[in-house]
All heavy atoms as a GROMACS GRO file, in nm:
protein
  577
    1MET      N    1  -2.820  -5.858  -6.706
    1MET     CA    2  -2.793  -5.878  -6.564
    1MET      C    3  -2.924  -5.891  -6.489
    1MET      O    4  -3.020  -5.819  -6.513
    1MET     CB    5  -2.712  -5.760  -6.510
    1MET     CG    6  -2.677  -5.772  -6.366
    1MET     SD    7  -2.574  -5.630  -6.321
    1MET     CE    8  -2.541  -5.672  -6.156
    2ASN      N    9  -2.929  -5.983  -6.397
    2ASN     CA   10  -3.049  -6.006  -6.317
    2ASN      C   11  -3.059  -5.900  -6.208
    2ASN      O   12  -2.969  -5.884  -6.127
    2ASN     CB   13  -3.042  -6.146  -6.256
    2ASN     CG   14  -3.168  -6.182  -6.180
    2ASN    OD1   15  -3.264  -6.108  -6.178
    2ASN    ND2   16  -3.166  -6.297  -6.120
    3ASP      N   17  -3.170  -5.825  -6.207
    3ASP     CA   18  -3.188  -5.719  -6.108
    3ASP      C   19  -3.268  -5.765  -5.988
    3ASP      O   20  -3.301  -5.685  -5.900
    3ASP     CB   21  -3.256  -5.598  -6.172
    3ASP     CG   22  -3.164  -5.527  -6.270
    3ASP    OD1   23  -3.042  -5.535  -6.252
    3ASP    OD2   24  -3.215  -5.464  -6.364
    4GLU      N   25  -3.304  -5.893  -5.984
    4GLU     CA   26  -3.382  -5.944  -5.871
    4GLU      C   27  -3.288  -6.000  -5.765
    4GLU      O   28  -3.178  -6.044  -5.793
    4GLU     CB   29  -3.477  -6.054  -5.919
    4GLU     CG   30  -3.582  -6.002  -6.015
    4GLU     CD   31  -3.674  -6.113  -6.063
    4GLU    OE1   32  -3.678  -6.218  -5.998
    4GLU    OE2   33  -3.738  -6.093  -6.165
    5GLY      N   34  -3.332  -5.997  -5.642
    5GLY     CA   35  -3.252  -6.052  -5.533
    5GLY      C   36  -3.161  -5.949  -5.471
    5GLY      O   37  -3.168  -5.830  -5.500
    6THR      N   38  -3.073  -5.997  -5.384
    6THR     CA   39  -2.981  -5.912  -5.309
    6THR      C   40  -2.839  -5.940  -5.356
    6THR      O   41  -2.804  -6.054  -5.385
    6THR     CB   42  -2.992  -5.947  -5.159
    6THR    OG1   43  -3.128  -5.936  -5.119
    6THR    CG2   44  -2.908  -5.854  -5.075
    7ARG      N   45  -2.757  -5.834  -5.360
    7ARG     CA   46  -2.616  -5.854  -5.396
    7ARG      C   47  -2.553  -5.949  -5.295
    7ARG      O   48  -2.585  -5.946  -5.176
    7ARG     CB   49  -2.541  -5.722  -5.397
    7ARG     CG   50  -2.573  -5.635  -5.516
    7ARG     CD   51  -2.498  -5.504  -5.511
    7ARG     NE   52  -2.355  -5.520  -5.498
    7ARG     CZ   53  -2.268  -5.517  -5.599
    7ARG    NH1   54  -2.312  -5.498  -5.722
    7ARG    NH2   55  -2.138  -5.532  -5.577
    8LEU      N   56  -2.464  -6.033  -5.343
    8LEU     CA   57  -2.404  -6.137  -5.259
    8LEU      C   58  -2.332  -6.078  -5.139
    8LEU      O   59  -2.345  -6.128  -5.027
    8LEU     CB   60  -2.310  -6.223  -5.342
    8LEU     CG   61  -2.245  -6.342  -5.273
    8LEU    CD1   62  -2.351  -6.434  -5.213
    8LEU    CD2   63  -2.159  -6.418  -5.372
    9ASN      N   64  -2.257  -5.969  -5.157
    9ASN     CA   65  -2.184  -5.912  -5.044
    9ASN      C   66  -2.279  -5.856  -4.938
    9ASN      O   67  -2.254  -5.868  -4.819
    9ASN     CB   68  -2.082  -5.808  -5.090
    9ASN     CG   69  -2.143  -5.691  -5.161
    9ASN    OD1   70  -2.263  -5.686  -5.190
    9ASN    ND2   71  -2.060  -5.594  -5.192
   10LYS      N   72  -2.391  -5.799  -4.980
   10LYS     CA   73  -2.490  -5.748  -4.884
   10LYS      C   74  -2.558  -5.864  -4.811
   10LYS      O   75  -2.584  -5.857  -4.691
   10LYS     CB   76  -2.594  -5.663  -4.958
   10LYS     CG   77  -2.695  -5.600  -4.866
   10LYS     CD   78  -2.791  -5.510  -4.941
   10LYS     CE   79  -2.892  -5.450  -4.845
   10LYS     NZ   80  -2.988  -5.366  -4.915
   11PHE      N   81  -2.586  -5.972  -4.885
   11PHE     CA   82  -2.646  -6.090  -4.823
   11PHE      C   83  -2.554  -6.148  -4.716
   11PHE      O   84  -2.599  -6.178  -4.605
   11PHE     CB   85  -2.675  -6.196  -4.930
   11PHE     CG   86  -2.726  -6.325  -4.874
   11PHE    CD1   87  -2.856  -6.338  -4.834
   11PHE    CD2   88  -2.641  -6.434  -4.860
   11PHE    CE1   89  -2.903  -6.457  -4.780
   11PHE    CE2   90  -2.686  -6.553  -4.808
   11PHE     CZ   91  -2.817  -6.565  -4.768
   12LEU      N   92  -2.425  -6.161  -4.747
   12LEU     CA   93  -2.330  -6.215  -4.649
   12LEU      C   94  -2.320  -6.124  -4.527
   12LEU      O   95  -2.309  -6.171  -4.414
   12LEU     CB   96  -2.193  -6.236  -4.712
   12LEU     CG   97  -2.186  -6.347  -4.818
   12LEU    CD1   98  -2.049  -6.349  -4.882
   12LEU    CD2   99  -2.220  -6.481  -4.757
   13ALA      N  100  -2.325  -5.993  -4.547
   13ALA     CA  101  -2.323  -5.900  -4.434
   13ALA      C  102  -2.447  -5.918  -4.348
   13ALA      O  103  -2.439  -5.912  -4.225
   13ALA     CB  104  -2.312  -5.756  -4.485
   14SER      N  105  -2.562  -5.945  -4.409
   14SER     CA  106  -2.684  -5.965  -4.331
   14SER      C  107  -2.684  -6.098  -4.256
   14SER      O  108  -2.761  -6.117  -4.163
   14SER     CB  109  -2.808  -5.958  -4.422
   14SER     OG  110  -2.820  -6.073  -4.502
   15CYS      N  111  -2.595  -6.189  -4.296
   15CYS     CA  112  -2.580  -6.318  -4.227
   15CYS      C  113  -2.478  -6.310  -4.113
   15CYS      O  114  -2.444  -6.411  -4.054
   15CYS     CB  115  -2.535  -6.425  -4.326
   15CYS     SG  116  -2.654  -6.460  -4.454
   16ALA      N  117  -2.428  -6.190  -4.087
   16ALA     CA  118  -2.327  -6.166  -3.981
   16ALA      C  119  -2.196  -6.237  -4.013
   16ALA      O  120  -2.125  -6.280  -3.922
   16ALA     CB  121  -2.381  -6.206  -3.844
   17ILE      N  122  -2.162  -6.248  -4.140
   17ILE     CA  123  -2.034  -6.306  -4.181
   17ILE      C  124  -1.925  -6.201  -4.170
   17ILE      O  125  -1.812  -6.230  -4.137
   17ILE     CB  126  -2.042  -6.360  -4.326
   17ILE    CG1  127  -2.146  -6.470  -4.336
   17ILE    CG2  128  -1.907  -6.409  -4.374
   17ILE    CD1  129  -2.121  -6.590  -4.247
   18GLY      N  130  -1.958  -6.078  -4.198
   18GLY     CA  131  -1.862  -5.967  -4.191
   18GLY      C  132  -1.923  -5.846  -4.259
   18GLY      O  133  -2.039  -5.846  -4.296
   19SER      N  134  -1.842  -5.744  -4.278
   19SER     CA  135  -1.889  -5.624  -4.347
   19SER      C  136  -1.900  -5.653  -4.496
   19SER      O  137  -1.857  -5.758  -4.544
   19SER     CB  138  -1.790  -5.510  -4.324
   19SER     OG  139  -1.667  -5.540  -4.387
   20ARG      N  140  -1.957  -5.559  -4.570
   20ARG     CA  141  -1.967  -5.579  -4.715
   20ARG      C  142  -1.828  -5.589  -4.778
   20ARG      O  143  -1.805  -5.674  -4.864
   20ARG     CB  144  -2.045  -5.464  -4.780
   20ARG     CG  145  -2.192  -5.470  -4.749
   20ARG     CD  146  -2.265  -5.367  -4.831
   20ARG     NE  147  -2.401  -5.349  -4.780
   20ARG     CZ  148  -2.490  -5.271  -4.835
   20ARG    NH1  149  -2.460  -5.201  -4.941
   20ARG    NH2  150  -2.610  -5.260  -4.783
   21ARG      N  151  -1.737  -5.503  -4.737
   21ARG     CA  152  -1.601  -5.509  -4.793
   21ARG      C  153  -1.530  -5.636  -4.751
   21ARG      O  154  -1.456  -5.696  -4.829
   21ARG     CB  155  -1.522  -5.386  -4.751
   21ARG     CG  156  -1.570  -5.263  -4.823
   21ARG     CD  157  -1.471  -5.149  -4.812
   21ARG     NE  158  -1.519  -5.038  -4.891
   21ARG     CZ  159  -1.543  -4.918  -4.844
   21ARG    NH1  160  -1.523  -4.892  -4.717
   21ARG    NH2  161  -1.586  -4.822  -4.923
   22GLY      N  162  -1.552  -5.679  -4.628
   22GLY     CA  163  -1.494  -5.806  -4.583
   22GLY      C  164  -1.551  -5.923  -4.661
   22GLY      O  165  -1.480  -6.018  -4.695
   23SER      N  166  -1.680  -5.914  -4.692
   23SER     CA  167  -1.745  -6.019  -4.772
   23SER      C  168  -1.689  -6.020  -4.913
   23SER      O  169  -1.674  -6.127  -4.973
   23SER     CB  170  -1.896  -5.996  -4.775
   23SER     OG  171  -1.951  -6.005  -4.646
   24ASP      N  172  -1.658  -5.902  -4.968
   24ASP     CA  173  -1.596  -5.895  -5.101
   24ASP      C  174  -1.466  -5.975  -5.104
   24ASP      O  175  -1.438  -6.045  -5.202
   24ASP     CB  176  -1.567  -5.750  -5.140
   24ASP     CG  177  -1.693  -5.673  -5.179
   24ASP    OD1  178  -1.797  -5.738  -5.206
   24ASP    OD2  179  -1.687  -5.549  -5.181
   25GLU      N  180  -1.387  -5.964  -4.998
   25GLU     CA  181  -1.260  -6.038  -4.993
   25GLU      C  182  -1.283  -6.189  -4.990
   25GLU      O  183  -1.213  -6.265  -5.057
   25GLU     CB  184  -1.177  -5.995  -4.871
   25GLU     CG  185  -1.126  -5.853  -4.880
   25GLU     CD  186  -1.038  -5.830  -5.001
   25GLU    OE1  187  -0.952  -5.917  -5.030
   25GLU    OE2  188  -1.054  -5.726  -5.068
   26LEU      N  189  -1.382  -6.233  -4.911
   26LEU     CA  190  -1.415  -6.377  -4.906
   26LEU      C  191  -1.455  -6.427  -5.045
   26LEU      O  192  -1.416  -6.536  -5.087
   26LEU     CB  193  -1.530  -6.403  -4.808
   26LEU     CG  194  -1.501  -6.385  -4.660
   26LEU    CD1  195  -1.630  -6.400  -4.580
   26LEU    CD2  196  -1.400  -6.487  -4.614
   27ILE      N  197  -1.533  -6.346  -5.115
   27ILE     CA  198  -1.580  -6.385  -5.248
   27ILE      C  199  -1.462  -6.394  -5.344
   27ILE      O  200  -1.448  -6.491  -5.418
   27ILE     CB  201  -1.687  -6.285  -5.298
   27ILE    CG1  202  -1.812  -6.291  -5.207
   27ILE    CG2  203  -1.724  -6.312  -5.442
   27ILE    CD1  204  -1.909  -6.177  -5.226
   28LYS      N  205  -1.376  -6.292  -5.343
   28LYS     CA  206  -1.261  -6.290  -5.434
   28LYS      C  207  -1.164  -6.405  -5.407
   28LYS      O  208  -1.096  -6.453  -5.498
   28LYS     CB  209  -1.188  -6.156  -5.425
   28LYS     CG  210  -1.266  -6.043  -5.485
   28LYS     CD  211  -1.196  -5.911  -5.467
   28LYS     CE  212  -1.282  -5.796  -5.517
   28LYS     NZ  213  -1.220  -5.666  -5.492
   29GLU      N  214  -1.156  -6.449  -5.280
   29GLU     CA  215  -1.068  -6.561  -5.245
   29GLU      C  216  -1.126  -6.696  -5.286
   29GLU      O  217  -1.061  -6.799  -5.270
   29GLU     CB  218  -1.042  -6.561  -5.094
   29GLU     CG  219  -0.958  -6.443  -5.048
   29GLU     CD  220  -0.952  -6.432  -4.897
   29GLU    OE1  221  -1.012  -6.517  -4.826
   29GLU    OE2  222  -0.889  -6.336  -4.848
   30GLY      N  223  -1.251  -6.698  -5.335
   30GLY     CA  224  -1.313  -6.822  -5.379
   30GLY      C  225  -1.367  -6.907  -5.266
   30GLY      O  226  -1.380  -7.028  -5.280
   31ARG      N  227  -1.399  -6.845  -5.153
   31ARG     CA  228  -1.447  -6.919  -5.036
   31ARG      C  229  -1.600  -6.925  -5.029
   31ARG      O  230  -1.655  -6.981  -4.935
   31ARG     CB  231  -1.392  -6.856  -4.909
   31ARG     CG  232  -1.240  -6.865  -4.902
   31ARG     CD  233  -1.181  -6.781  -4.792
   31ARG     NE  234  -1.235  -6.812  -4.662
   31ARG     CZ  235  -1.209  -6.742  -4.552
   31ARG    NH1  236  -1.129  -6.639  -4.557
   31ARG    NH2  237  -1.263  -6.776  -4.437
   32VAL      N  238  -1.668  -6.868  -5.128
   32VAL     CA  239  -1.815  -6.860  -5.127
   32VAL      C  240  -1.871  -6.940  -5.243
   32VAL      O  241  -1.825  -6.928  -5.357
   32VAL     CB  242  -1.862  -6.713  -5.136
   32VAL    CG1  243  -2.014  -6.705  -5.137
   32VAL    CG2  244  -1.805  -6.631  -5.021
   33GLU      N  245  -1.972  -7.022  -5.214
   33GLU     CA  246  -2.042  -7.100  -5.316
   33GLU      C  247  -2.187  -7.055  -5.323
   33GLU      O  248  -2.249  -7.030  -5.219
   33GLU     CB  249  -2.043  -7.249  -5.281
   33GLU     CG  250  -1.910  -7.316  -5.282
   33GLU     CD  251  -1.921  -7.462  -5.243
   33GLU    OE1  252  -2.027  -7.524  -5.267
   33GLU    OE2  253  -1.824  -7.515  -5.186
   34VAL      N  254  -2.239  -7.047  -5.444
   34VAL     CA  255  -2.382  -7.019  -5.465
   34VAL      C  256  -2.437  -7.134  -5.547
   34VAL      O  257  -2.392  -7.158  -5.659
   34VAL     CB  258  -2.403  -6.884  -5.537
   34VAL    CG1  259  -2.551  -6.861  -5.563
   34VAL    CG2  260  -2.345  -6.770  -5.455
   35ASN      N  261  -2.531  -7.205  -5.490
   35ASN     CA  262  -2.593  -7.321  -5.556
   35ASN      C  263  -2.490  -7.423  -5.603
   35ASN      O  264  -2.498  -7.477  -5.713
   35ASN     CB  265  -2.682  -7.275  -5.672
   35ASN     CG  266  -2.797  -7.190  -5.625
   35ASN    OD1  267  -2.849  -7.208  -5.516
   35ASN    ND2  268  -2.837  -7.094  -5.707
   36GLY      N  269  -2.388  -7.446  -5.521
   36GLY     CA  270  -2.288  -7.549  -5.550
   36GLY      C  271  -2.175  -7.504  -5.641
   36GLY      O  272  -2.085  -7.583  -5.669
   37GLN      N  273  -2.176  -7.381  -5.687
   37GLN     CA  274  -2.072  -7.330  -5.775
   37GLN      C  275  -1.994  -7.219  -5.703
   37GLN      O  276  -2.054  -7.132  -5.641
   37GLN     CB  277  -2.132  -7.270  -5.903
   37GLN     CG  278  -2.212  -7.368  -5.985
   37GLN     CD  279  -2.125  -7.475  -6.046
   37GLN    OE1  280  -2.014  -7.447  -6.092
   37GLN    NE2  281  -2.173  -7.598  -6.048
   38ILE      N  282  -1.862  -7.223  -5.712
   38ILE     CA  283  -1.781  -7.118  -5.651
   38ILE      C  284  -1.809  -6.988  -5.723
   38ILE      O  285  -1.814  -6.982  -5.846
   38ILE     CB  286  -1.631  -7.152  -5.658
   38ILE    CG1  287  -1.603  -7.273  -5.569
   38ILE    CG2  288  -1.546  -7.033  -5.616
   38ILE    CD1  289  -1.461  -7.321  -5.573
   39CYS      N  290  -1.830  -6.884  -5.647
   39CYS     CA  291  -1.864  -6.753  -5.702
   39CYS      C  292  -1.753  -6.654  -5.669
   39CYS      O  293  -1.713  -6.644  -5.552
   39CYS     CB  294  -1.997  -6.706  -5.645
   39CYS     SG  295  -2.049  -6.547  -5.709
   40VAL      N  296  -1.702  -6.582  -5.768
   40VAL     CA  297  -1.597  -6.482  -5.745
   40VAL      C  298  -1.643  -6.342  -5.784
   40VAL      O  299  -1.563  -6.249  -5.786
   40VAL     CB  300  -1.467  -6.519  -5.821
   40VAL    CG1  301  -1.405  -6.644  -5.763
   40VAL    CG2  302  -1.493  -6.534  -5.969
   41ASN      N  303  -1.771  -6.324  -5.810
   41ASN     CA  304  -1.827  -6.195  -5.848
   41ASN      C  305  -1.912  -6.140  -5.734
   41ASN      O  306  -2.020  -6.191  -5.708
   41ASN     CB  307  -1.911  -6.209  -5.975
   41ASN     CG  308  -1.971  -6.078  -6.020
   41ASN    OD1  309  -1.941  -5.972  -5.965
   41ASN    ND2  310  -2.056  -6.086  -6.121
   42PRO      N  311  -1.867  -6.033  -5.665
   42PRO     CA  312  -1.943  -5.977  -5.554
   42PRO      C  313  -2.079  -5.921  -5.596
   42PRO      O  314  -2.168  -5.905  -5.515
   42PRO     CB  315  -1.855  -5.864  -5.500
   42PRO     CG  316  -1.721  -5.887  -5.557
   42PRO     CD  317  -1.739  -5.966  -5.682
   43GLY      N  318  -2.096  -5.893  -5.727
   43GLY     CA  319  -2.221  -5.837  -5.776
   43GLY      C  320  -2.327  -5.940  -5.806
   43GLY      O  321  -2.437  -5.905  -5.847
   44THR      N  322  -2.297  -6.067  -5.786
   44THR     CA  323  -2.394  -6.173  -5.809
   44THR      C  324  -2.515  -6.152  -5.720
   44THR      O  325  -2.501  -6.117  -5.603
   44THR     CB  326  -2.332  -6.311  -5.779
   44THR    OG1  327  -2.218  -6.328  -5.863
   44THR    CG2  328  -2.430  -6.423  -5.802
   45ARG      N  329  -2.632  -6.171  -5.775
   45ARG     CA  330  -2.755  -6.152  -5.697
   45ARG      C  331  -2.807  -6.288  -5.652
   45ARG      O  332  -2.807  -6.384  -5.728
   45ARG     CB  333  -2.859  -6.080  -5.780
   45ARG     CG  334  -2.811  -5.942  -5.822
   45ARG     CD  335  -2.921  -5.843  -5.815
   45ARG     NE  336  -2.870  -5.710  -5.842
   45ARG     CZ  337  -2.883  -5.611  -5.756
   45ARG    NH1  338  -2.940  -5.629  -5.640
   45ARG    NH2  339  -2.839  -5.491  -5.786
   46VAL      N  340  -2.849  -6.294  -5.526
   46VAL     CA  341  -2.905  -6.416  -5.470
   46VAL      C  342  -3.045  -6.388  -5.419
   46VAL      O  343  -3.076  -6.278  -5.376
   46VAL     CB  344  -2.817  -6.475  -5.357
   46VAL    CG1  345  -2.683  -6.519  -5.410
   46VAL    CG2  346  -2.798  -6.377  -5.246
   47GLY      N  347  -3.128  -6.492  -5.425
   47GLY     CA  348  -3.265  -6.481  -5.378
   47GLY      C  349  -3.292  -6.583  -5.270
   47GLY      O  350  -3.204  -6.658  -5.229
   48PRO      N  351  -3.416  -6.588  -5.224
   48PRO     CA  352  -3.452  -6.681  -5.116
   48PRO      C  353  -3.435  -6.828  -5.152
   48PRO      O  354  -3.416  -6.912  -5.065
   48PRO     CB  355  -3.599  -6.650  -5.086
   48PRO     CG  356  -3.636  -6.532  -5.167
   48PRO     CD  357  -3.526  -6.503  -5.264
   49ALA      N  358  -3.440  -6.861  -5.281
   49ALA     CA  359  -3.429  -7.001  -5.322
   49ALA      C  360  -3.284  -7.046  -5.342
   49ALA      O  361  -3.259  -7.164  -5.364
   49ALA     CB  362  -3.506  -7.022  -5.453
   50ASP      N  363  -3.188  -6.954  -5.333
   50ASP     CA  364  -3.047  -6.987  -5.355
   50ASP      C  365  -2.983  -7.040  -5.226
   50ASP      O  366  -3.017  -6.996  -5.116
   50ASP     CB  367  -2.969  -6.865  -5.403
   50ASP     CG  368  -3.011  -6.821  -5.542
   50ASP    OD1  369  -3.031  -6.909  -5.627
   50ASP    OD2  370  -3.026  -6.699  -5.563
   51PHE      N  371  -2.888  -7.135  -5.244
   51PHE     CA  372  -2.813  -7.190  -5.132
   51PHE      C  373  -2.674  -7.130  -5.134
   51PHE      O  374  -2.601  -7.146  -5.231
   51PHE     CB  375  -2.804  -7.343  -5.141
   51PHE     CG  376  -2.937  -7.411  -5.122
   51PHE    CD1  377  -3.014  -7.447  -5.231
   51PHE    CD2  378  -2.985  -7.437  -4.994
   51PHE    CE1  379  -3.136  -7.508  -5.213
   51PHE    CE2  380  -3.107  -7.498  -4.976
   51PHE     CZ  381  -3.183  -7.534  -5.085
   52VAL      N  382  -2.638  -7.062  -5.026
   52VAL     CA  383  -2.508  -6.995  -5.018
   52VAL      C  384  -2.426  -7.062  -4.908
   52VAL      O  385  -2.476  -7.084  -4.797
   52VAL     CB  386  -2.526  -6.844  -4.988
   52VAL    CG1  387  -2.391  -6.776  -4.979
   52VAL    CG2  388  -2.613  -6.779  -5.094
   53LYS      N  389  -2.300  -7.094  -4.940
   53LYS     CA  390  -2.210  -7.154  -4.843
   53LYS      C  391  -2.083  -7.072  -4.835
   53LYS      O  392  -2.034  -7.022  -4.936
   53LYS     CB  393  -2.172  -7.297  -4.884
   53LYS     CG  394  -2.283  -7.397  -4.874
   53LYS     CD  395  -2.231  -7.536  -4.910
   53LYS     CE  396  -2.339  -7.640  -4.899
   53LYS     NZ  397  -2.285  -7.773  -4.930
   54VAL      N  398  -2.029  -7.059  -4.714
   54VAL     CA  399  -1.899  -6.995  -4.692
   54VAL      C  400  -1.812  -7.097  -4.622
   54VAL      O  401  -1.849  -7.150  -4.517
   54VAL     CB  402  -1.912  -6.867  -4.606
   54VAL    CG1  403  -1.776  -6.808  -4.577
   54VAL    CG2  404  -2.001  -6.766  -4.675
   55ASP      N  405  -1.698  -7.128  -4.680
   55ASP     CA  406  -1.606  -7.230  -4.626
   55ASP      C  407  -1.677  -7.363  -4.602
   55ASP      O  408  -1.653  -7.432  -4.504
   55ASP     CB  409  -1.540  -7.182  -4.498
   55ASP     CG  410  -1.447  -7.063  -4.522
   55ASP    OD1  411  -1.394  -7.051  -4.635
   55ASP    OD2  412  -1.427  -6.983  -4.428
   56GLY      N  413  -1.772  -7.398  -4.692
   56GLY     CA  414  -1.841  -7.526  -4.684
   56GLY      C  415  -1.959  -7.530  -4.589
   56GLY      O  416  -2.026  -7.632  -4.579
   57LYS      N  417  -1.989  -7.419  -4.521
   57LYS     CA  418  -2.102  -7.416  -4.427
   57LYS      C  419  -2.211  -7.325  -4.482
   57LYS      O  420  -2.184  -7.212  -4.525
   57LYS     CB  421  -2.058  -7.364  -4.291
   57LYS     CG  422  -1.958  -7.454  -4.223
   57LYS     CD  423  -1.916  -7.399  -4.089
   57LYS     CE  424  -1.809  -7.487  -4.027
   57LYS     NZ  425  -1.758  -7.432  -3.902
   58ARG      N  426  -2.335  -7.374  -4.480
   58ARG     CA  427  -2.447  -7.296  -4.531
   58ARG      C  428  -2.474  -7.176  -4.440
   58ARG      O  429  -2.470  -7.188  -4.318
   58ARG     CB  430  -2.571  -7.382  -4.543
   58ARG     CG  431  -2.686  -7.302  -4.602
   58ARG     CD  432  -2.795  -7.390  -4.655
   58ARG     NE  433  -2.893  -7.305  -4.721
   58ARG     CZ  434  -3.022  -7.318  -4.704
   58ARG    NH1  435  -3.070  -7.413  -4.627
   58ARG    NH2  436  -3.105  -7.238  -4.766
   59VAL      N  437  -2.504  -7.064  -4.502
   59VAL     CA  438  -2.538  -6.943  -4.426
   59VAL      C  439  -2.678  -6.898  -4.466
   59VAL      O  440  -2.720  -6.915  -4.581
   59VAL     CB  441  -2.437  -6.829  -4.449
   59VAL    CG1  442  -2.302  -6.864  -4.392
   59VAL    CG2  443  -2.424  -6.794  -4.595
   60VAL      N  444  -2.752  -6.845  -4.369
   60VAL     CA  445  -2.885  -6.791  -4.395
   60VAL      C  446  -2.893  -6.651  -4.336
   60VAL      O  447  -2.829  -6.621  -4.235
   60VAL     CB  448  -2.996  -6.881  -4.334
   60VAL    CG1  449  -3.007  -7.012  -4.408
   60VAL    CG2  450  -2.975  -6.905  -4.188
   61SER      N  451  -2.973  -6.569  -4.399
   61SER     CA  452  -2.988  -6.430  -4.356
   61SER      C  453  -3.059  -6.424  -4.222
   61SER      O  454  -3.154  -6.498  -4.197
   61SER     CB  455  -3.067  -6.353  -4.461
   61SER     OG  456  -3.079  -6.219  -4.424
   62LYS      N  457  -3.012  -6.336  -4.138
   62LYS     CA  458  -3.076  -6.316  -4.009
   62LYS      C  459  -3.184  -6.210  -4.026
   62LYS      O  460  -3.164  -6.110  -4.092
   62LYS     CB  461  -2.975  -6.272  -3.905
   62LYS     CG  462  -2.865  -6.374  -3.884
   62LYS     CD  463  -2.790  -6.348  -3.758
   62LYS     CE  464  -2.674  -6.440  -3.739
   62LYS     NZ  465  -2.699  -6.578  -3.736
   63LEU      N  466  -3.299  -6.234  -3.966
   63LEU     CA  467  -3.408  -6.138  -3.976
   63LEU      C  468  -3.381  -6.019  -3.886
   63LEU      O  469  -3.334  -6.035  -3.774
   63LEU     CB  470  -3.541  -6.204  -3.936
   63LEU     CG  471  -3.586  -6.319  -4.025
   63LEU    CD1  472  -3.712  -6.383  -3.966
   63LEU    CD2  473  -3.613  -6.270  -4.165
   64PRO      N  474  -3.412  -5.899  -3.935
   64PRO     CA  475  -3.391  -5.781  -3.850
   64PRO      C  476  -3.491  -5.782  -3.734
   64PRO      O  477  -3.602  -5.831  -3.746
   64PRO     CB  478  -3.418  -5.665  -3.944
   64PRO     CG  479  -3.499  -5.720  -4.055
   64PRO     CD  480  -3.463  -5.865  -4.066
   65VAL      N  481  -3.449  -5.726  -3.622
   65VAL     CA  482  -3.534  -5.719  -3.504
   65VAL      C  483  -3.577  -5.573  -3.486
   65VAL      O  484  -3.493  -5.483  -3.485
   65VAL     CB  485  -3.459  -5.766  -3.378
   65VAL    CG1  486  -3.544  -5.749  -3.254
   65VAL    CG2  487  -3.417  -5.911  -3.395
   66VAL      N  488  -3.706  -5.551  -3.475
   66VAL     CA  489  -3.759  -5.417  -3.455
   66VAL      C  490  -3.820  -5.411  -3.316
   66VAL      O  491  -3.903  -5.495  -3.280
   66VAL     CB  492  -3.865  -5.382  -3.561
   66VAL    CG1  493  -3.922  -5.244  -3.536
   66VAL    CG2  494  -3.805  -5.392  -3.700
   67VAL      N  495  -3.778  -5.314  -3.238
   67VAL     CA  496  -3.831  -5.297  -3.103
   67VAL      C  497  -3.909  -5.167  -3.099
   67VAL      O  498  -3.855  -5.060  -3.129
   67VAL     CB  499  -3.718  -5.294  -2.998
   67VAL    CG1  500  -3.773  -5.272  -2.859
   67VAL    CG2  501  -3.637  -5.422  -3.005
   68ALA      N  502  -4.036  -5.175  -3.063
   68ALA     CA  503  -4.119  -5.056  -3.050
   68ALA      C  504  -4.138  -5.027  -2.901
   68ALA      O  505  -4.166  -5.117  -2.822
   68ALA     CB  506  -4.254  -5.077  -3.117
   69PHE      N  507  -4.121  -4.902  -2.864
   69PHE     CA  508  -4.132  -4.865  -2.724
   69PHE      C  509  -4.217  -4.740  -2.713
   69PHE      O  510  -4.191  -4.640  -2.778
   69PHE     CB  511  -3.992  -4.838  -2.666
   69PHE     CG  512  -3.992  -4.791  -2.524
   69PHE    CD1  513  -4.028  -4.878  -2.420
   69PHE    CD2  514  -3.957  -4.661  -2.493
   69PHE    CE1  515  -4.028  -4.834  -2.290
   69PHE    CE2  516  -3.958  -4.618  -2.360
   69PHE     CZ  517  -3.994  -4.704  -2.260
   70HIS      N  518  -4.321  -4.748  -2.632
   70HIS     CA  519  -4.406  -4.631  -2.608
   70HIS      C  520  -4.345  -4.551  -2.494
   70HIS      O  521  -4.332  -4.601  -2.382
   70HIS     CB  522  -4.549  -4.672  -2.572
   70HIS     CG  523  -4.633  -4.558  -2.526
   70HIS    ND1  524  -4.674  -4.459  -2.613
   70HIS    CD2  525  -4.683  -4.526  -2.406
   70HIS    CE1  526  -4.745  -4.370  -2.545
   70HIS    NE2  527  -4.751  -4.410  -2.420
   71LYS      N  528  -4.304  -4.431  -2.522
   71LYS     CA  529  -4.241  -4.346  -2.421
   71LYS      C  530  -4.340  -4.237  -2.382
   71LYS      O  531  -4.362  -4.140  -2.458
   71LYS     CB  532  -4.113  -4.284  -2.479
   71LYS     CG  533  -4.036  -4.203  -2.379
   71LYS     CD  534  -3.906  -4.158  -2.444
   71LYS     CE  535  -3.875  -4.019  -2.394
   71LYS     NZ  536  -3.762  -3.960  -2.460
   72PRO      N  537  -4.402  -4.248  -2.266
   72PRO     CA  538  -4.499  -4.147  -2.224
   72PRO      C  539  -4.432  -4.011  -2.201
   72PRO      O  540  -4.311  -4.003  -2.177
   72PRO     CB  541  -4.554  -4.200  -2.092
   72PRO     CG  542  -4.501  -4.337  -2.077
   72PRO     CD  543  -4.388  -4.356  -2.170
   73ARG      N  544  -4.511  -3.906  -2.210
   73ARG     CA  545  -4.460  -3.771  -2.188
   73ARG      C  546  -4.398  -3.762  -2.049
   73ARG      O  547  -4.452  -3.812  -1.950
   73ARG     CB  548  -4.573  -3.671  -2.199
   73ARG     CG  549  -4.528  -3.528  -2.189
   73ARG     CD  550  -4.640  -3.432  -2.205
   73ARG     NE  551  -4.693  -3.446  -2.341
   73ARG     CZ  552  -4.797  -3.380  -2.388
   73ARG    NH1  553  -4.862  -3.296  -2.309
   73ARG    NH2  554  -4.838  -3.397  -2.510
   74GLY      N  555  -4.280  -3.702  -2.039
   74GLY     CA  556  -4.212  -3.685  -1.912
   74GLY      C  557  -4.121  -3.801  -1.876
   74GLY      O  558  -4.047  -3.793  -1.778
   75TYR      N  559  -4.123  -3.910  -1.950
   75TYR     CA  560  -4.038  -4.024  -1.921
   75TYR      C  561  -3.899  -4.002  -1.977
   75TYR      O  562  -3.883  -3.963  -2.091
   75TYR     CB  563  -4.099  -4.152  -1.981
   75TYR     CG  564  -4.027  -4.279  -1.943
   75TYR    CD1  565  -4.052  -4.340  -1.822
   75TYR    CD2  566  -3.937  -4.338  -2.030
   75TYR    CE1  567  -3.985  -4.457  -1.787
   75TYR    CE2  568  -3.871  -4.453  -1.997
   75TYR     CZ  569  -3.895  -4.513  -1.875
   75TYR     OH  570  -3.830  -4.628  -1.842
   76VAL      N  571  -3.797  -4.023  -1.894
   76VAL     CA  572  -3.659  -4.001  -1.942
   76VAL      C  573  -3.587  -4.134  -1.947
   76VAL      O  574  -3.592  -4.214  -1.860
   76VAL     CB  575  -3.583  -3.903  -1.850
   76VAL    CG1  576  -3.440  -3.888  -1.898
   76VAL    CG2  577  -3.654  -3.771  -1.846
   0.00000   0.00000   0.00000
């Protein structure tokens, strides 16, 4: 088993497709393609070079947003 990359259900969740469990259902229904092949295994690992489609539309992972805020002493 390939241990590199991200599990497919976690990748779909990071693309704002749905929750991990919701993504599992999409995968089991055969609505997800990885590199042009229908994938029905939620444990499949995908990397940055893989092309993932849901219902024929390509999805890409959304980058997390980090907000740093300096809160001075006494600020509420």
